[in-house]
C-alpha positions as CSV (number, residue, x, y, z in Angstrom):
1,M,27.6,-9.1,-37.6
2,N,27.7,-6.5,-40.2
3,P,24.4,-4.7,-41.1
4,N,22.5,-6.5,-43.7
5,T,19.5,-4.7,-45.2
6,V,17.7,-7.9,-46.2
7,V,18.0,-9.4,-42.8
8,E,17.0,-6.1,-41.1
9,Q,13.9,-5.9,-43.4
10,M,12.9,-9.5,-42.4
11,L,13.4,-8.8,-38.7
12,A,11.3,-5.6,-39.0
13,R,8.4,-7.2,-40.9
14,K,4.9,-6.8,-39.4
15,S,1.3,-7.3,-40.6
16,I,-0.4,-4.2,-42.0
17,R,-4.1,-3.8,-41.8
18,K,-4.5,-0.1,-42.8
19,Y,-3.5,1.1,-46.3
20,T,-3.2,4.5,-48.0
21,D,-5.2,5.5,-51.1
22,R,-2.0,5.1,-53.2
23,E,-2.4,2.4,-55.9
24,P,0.6,0.1,-56.7
25,S,1.5,0.3,-60.4
26,D,1.4,-2.6,-62.8
27,E,5.2,-2.6,-62.8
28,I,5.3,-2.9,-59.1
29,I,2.8,-5.8,-59.2
30,E,4.8,-7.6,-61.9
31,A,8.0,-7.2,-59.9
32,I,6.4,-8.7,-56.8
33,V,5.0,-11.7,-58.7
34,R,8.2,-12.3,-60.5
35,A,10.0,-12.4,-57.2
36,G,7.5,-15.0,-56.1
37,Q,8.1,-17.0,-59.2
38,Q,11.8,-17.1,-58.4
39,A,11.3,-18.9,-55.1
40,P,12.5,-22.5,-54.7
41,F,10.1,-25.1,-55.9
42,A,9.3,-28.8,-56.3
43,A,7.4,-28.4,-59.6
44,Q,6.3,-24.8,-59.8
45,L,3.0,-25.8,-58.2
46,G,2.1,-22.3,-57.2
47,S,-0.2,-19.8,-59.0
48,V,-1.3,-16.3,-58.0
49,L,-4.7,-14.8,-58.4
50,L,-5.1,-11.0,-58.1
51,K,-8.2,-8.9,-57.4
52,R,-8.1,-5.0,-57.3
53,D,-11.3,-4.0,-55.5
54,R,-10.9,-2.1,-52.3
55,E,-14.6,-2.3,-51.4
56,S,-14.5,-6.0,-51.1
57,A,-10.9,-6.6,-50.0
58,P,-10.0,-7.2,-46.4
59,F,-8.9,-4.0,-44.7
60,H,-9.8,-2.2,-48.0
61,A,-6.4,-3.1,-49.4
62,P,-5.7,-2.1,-53.0
63,L,-4.4,-5.6,-53.8
64,L,-5.6,-9.0,-52.8
65,F,-3.5,-11.9,-53.9
66,T,-4.5,-15.5,-53.5
67,V,-1.7,-17.9,-53.8
68,C,-2.9,-21.4,-54.9
69,V,-1.6,-24.9,-55.2
70,D,-1.9,-25.5,-59.0
71,A,-1.8,-29.0,-60.3
72,H,-4.0,-28.2,-63.3
73,R,-1.1,-26.5,-65.1
74,L,1.2,-29.4,-64.4
75,E,-1.4,-31.9,-65.8
76,L,-1.6,-29.9,-69.0
77,I,2.2,-29.9,-69.4
78,M,2.5,-33.6,-68.6
79,A,-0.2,-34.4,-71.1
80,K,1.9,-32.9,-73.8
81,R,4.5,-35.5,-73.0
82,G,2.1,-38.3,-72.8
83,W,2.0,-38.5,-69.0
84,R,-0.7,-38.3,-66.4
85,I,-0.3,-37.6,-62.7
86,R,0.1,-40.8,-60.7
87,T,1.3,-39.2,-57.5
88,N,-1.4,-39.4,-54.7
89,D,-3.2,-36.2,-53.9
90,L,-1.8,-35.9,-50.3
91,S,1.7,-35.9,-51.6
92,L,0.9,-33.6,-54.4
93,L,-0.8,-31.2,-52.1
94,L,2.1,-31.3,-49.6
95,F,4.7,-30.4,-52.3
96,G,2.3,-27.9,-53.8
97,I,1.8,-26.2,-50.4
98,Q,5.6,-25.9,-50.1
99,D,5.8,-24.3,-53.5
100,A,3.0,-21.9,-52.8
101,C,4.3,-20.9,-49.4
102,Y,7.8,-20.2,-50.7
103,M,6.2,-18.1,-53.5
104,A,4.0,-16.1,-51.1
105,E,6.9,-15.3,-48.7
106,N,9.1,-14.1,-51.6
107,M,6.2,-11.9,-52.7
108,V,5.9,-10.4,-49.2
109,M,9.6,-9.6,-48.9
110,A,9.7,-8.2,-52.4
111,A,6.8,-5.9,-51.5
112,E,8.5,-4.8,-48.3
113,S,11.6,-3.8,-50.3
114,L,9.4,-1.7,-52.6
115,G,7.7,0.1,-49.7
116,L,4.5,-1.9,-49.5
117,G,3.1,-3.8,-46.5
118,S,0.9,-6.9,-46.3
119,C,-1.1,-9.2,-44.2
120,F,-1.5,-13.0,-44.6
121,L,-5.0,-14.4,-44.3
122,G,-4.6,-18.0,-43.3
123,M,-8.2,-19.3,-43.2
124,T,-8.5,-19.3,-47.0
125,P,-8.5,-23.2,-47.3
126,Y,-11.7,-23.3,-45.3
127,K,-13.5,-21.2,-48.0
128,A,-11.6,-22.7,-51.0
129,G,-14.8,-23.6,-52.8
130,K,-16.1,-20.0,-52.7
131,V,-12.8,-18.7,-53.9
132,A,-12.8,-21.2,-56.7
133,E,-16.2,-20.0,-57.8
134,R,-15.2,-16.3,-57.6
135,Y,-12.2,-16.8,-59.9
136,V,-13.7,-19.6,-62.0
137,L,-10.9,-21.9,-61.1
138,P,-10.5,-25.2,-63.0
139,P,-10.3,-28.5,-61.0
140,R,-7.0,-29.2,-59.3
141,V,-6.3,-25.6,-58.2
142,F,-6.5,-25.2,-54.4
143,P,-6.6,-21.6,-52.9
144,L,-4.0,-21.8,-50.0
145,V,-3.6,-18.3,-48.6
146,E,-4.8,-14.8,-49.3
147,L,-2.4,-11.8,-49.1
148,A,-3.7,-8.3,-48.6
149,M,-1.2,-5.8,-49.8
150,G,-0.7,-2.0,-50.3
151,Y,1.1,1.0,-49.1
152,P,1.0,1.1,-45.2
153,D,-1.1,3.7,-43.4
154,E,0.1,2.5,-40.0
155,N,3.4,1.5,-38.4
156,P,2.7,-1.0,-35.7
157,P,5.5,-2.5,-33.7
158,T,7.0,-5.9,-34.7
159,R,5.3,-8.7,-32.7
160,P,7.3,-10.9,-30.3
161,R,8.8,-14.3,-31.2
162,F,10.1,-17.2,-29.2
163,P,13.7,-17.0,-28.2
164,V,15.9,-18.5,-30.9
165,D,16.8,-21.5,-28.8
166,A,13.1,-22.5,-28.6
167,H,13.2,-22.9,-32.4
168,L,16.8,-24.1,-33.1
169,H,17.8,-27.7,-32.4
170,E,21.3,-28.8,-33.4
171,D,22.1,-32.5,-34.1
172,T,19.1,-33.7,-32.1
173,Y,15.8,-32.3,-30.9
174,R,16.5,-30.8,-27.5
175,E,14.0,-31.7,-24.8
176,F,12.4,-28.7,-23.2
177,N,12.4,-28.4,-19.4
178,D,9.9,-26.4,-17.4
179,E,12.2,-23.4,-17.3
180,D,12.6,-23.4,-21.1
181,I,8.8,-23.5,-21.6
182,E,8.1,-20.8,-19.0
183,R,10.8,-18.5,-20.5
184,A,9.3,-18.9,-24.0
185,M,5.8,-18.2,-22.7
186,R,7.0,-15.2,-20.7
187,V,8.7,-13.7,-23.8
188,M,5.5,-14.0,-25.8
189,D,3.0,-13.0,-23.1
190,E,5.0,-10.0,-21.8
191,G,5.7,-8.8,-25.3
192,Y,2.1,-8.8,-26.4
193,L,0.9,-7.3,-23.0
194,S,3.4,-4.5,-23.3
195,Q,1.9,-3.6,-26.7
196,D,-1.7,-3.9,-25.4
197,Y,-2.3,-6.0,-28.5
198,Y,-5.4,-7.9,-27.5
199,R,-7.0,-5.0,-25.7
200,N,-6.5,-2.7,-28.7
201,A,-7.9,-5.4,-31.0
202,N,-10.7,-6.1,-28.6
203,Y,-10.2,-9.8,-29.3
204,M,-10.5,-12.6,-26.7
205,V,-11.5,-16.1,-27.9
206,A,-14.6,-17.1,-26.1
207,L,-14.5,-20.2,-23.9
208,E,-16.6,-23.2,-24.8
209,D,-18.1,-26.1,-23.0
210,G,-19.2,-24.0,-20.0
211,R,-15.7,-23.0,-19.0
212,E,-15.6,-20.0,-16.7
213,E,-13.7,-16.9,-17.8
214,T,-10.9,-16.0,-15.4
215,F,-8.9,-13.7,-17.7
216,S,-9.1,-10.0,-18.4
217,Y,-7.2,-7.9,-20.9
218,D,-4.7,-7.2,-18.1
219,D,-3.4,-10.8,-18.3
220,Y,-4.9,-12.3,-21.5
221,S,-2.1,-12.8,-23.9
222,W,-0.6,-14.9,-26.6
223,T,-0.2,-18.3,-24.9
224,E,-3.8,-18.3,-23.6
225,H,-5.0,-17.1,-27.0
226,M,-3.2,-20.0,-28.7
227,G,-4.5,-22.4,-26.1
228,R,-8.1,-21.4,-26.8
229,K,-7.8,-21.5,-30.6
230,W,-6.0,-24.9,-30.9
231,G,-7.7,-26.4,-27.9
232,Q,-11.3,-25.7,-29.0
233,W,-11.4,-25.2,-32.8
234,L,-11.3,-27.5,-35.9
235,G,-11.5,-30.8,-34.2
236,S,-12.6,-32.6,-37.3
237,P,-10.8,-32.6,-40.7
238,A,-14.1,-33.1,-42.5
239,Q,-14.7,-29.4,-43.5
240,L,-11.2,-29.0,-44.9
241,L,-11.3,-32.4,-46.7
242,G,-14.6,-31.2,-48.2
243,Q,-13.0,-28.0,-49.5
244,M,-10.1,-30.0,-51.0
245,A,-12.5,-32.4,-52.7
246,A,-14.5,-29.4,-54.1
247,C,-11.2,-28.3,-55.8
248,G,-10.5,-31.7,-57.2
249,F,-8.1,-33.1,-54.5
250,H,-9.3,-36.3,-52.9
251,I,-7.2,-37.2,-49.8
252,G,-7.4,-40.9,-48.9
253,A,-8.5,-42.1,-52.3
254,A,-6.9,-45.2,-53.6
255,D,-4.0,-44.8,-56.0
256,D,-5.9,-46.2,-58.9
257,E,-8.9,-43.9,-58.5
């Protein structure tokens, strides 16, 4: 395959958590947001919030974007045509999440091409109410993901990914055998261990329910980390549903409510 700078840039992408003092210009910011706007969409249900405050920003990044699902703007446009939203909130949110995610990824890749780095902050939905207060958001705007961004002051290695055949299924979903799963696990665990990722981050998810710790940073890696996160946290959807309701999205409500 011939060299392709876009693909090479995508394959080299990594999260950046240290930034220089250099401030991105307004022209750079506009170019990044315009690239986000040009992403595929269902109904342009994405909006972008920007805060420039290093003191309060994660990692002291010069830019903190928050990409939101925005049904408020759509409601205003529809009202001009004599329509109101009939679509249920779950469907509306799912389409909006698609739009906002495409937008955010376009922004990340545009920033990379302009020499900036970034870091996604995925827990934003669990503090959506606070974000809404901070930005004085109208109802029906849901903060989906925050994006710290600026000029990198570090150059970490790219992090491992599963083998391609663990993601790609042609014609039908291919059933995984033990060898497939063990190979995928080995790629991830050995890759992270070789980079001393969790040791350097000093991050090991604590065990709950009285489970005894048997790992050290010599063998604690990605698959154990994922097991502890998704095997212990967020068992109930109540907190997330509450945040959605605080932003005007009521999942499970009857169609005529």
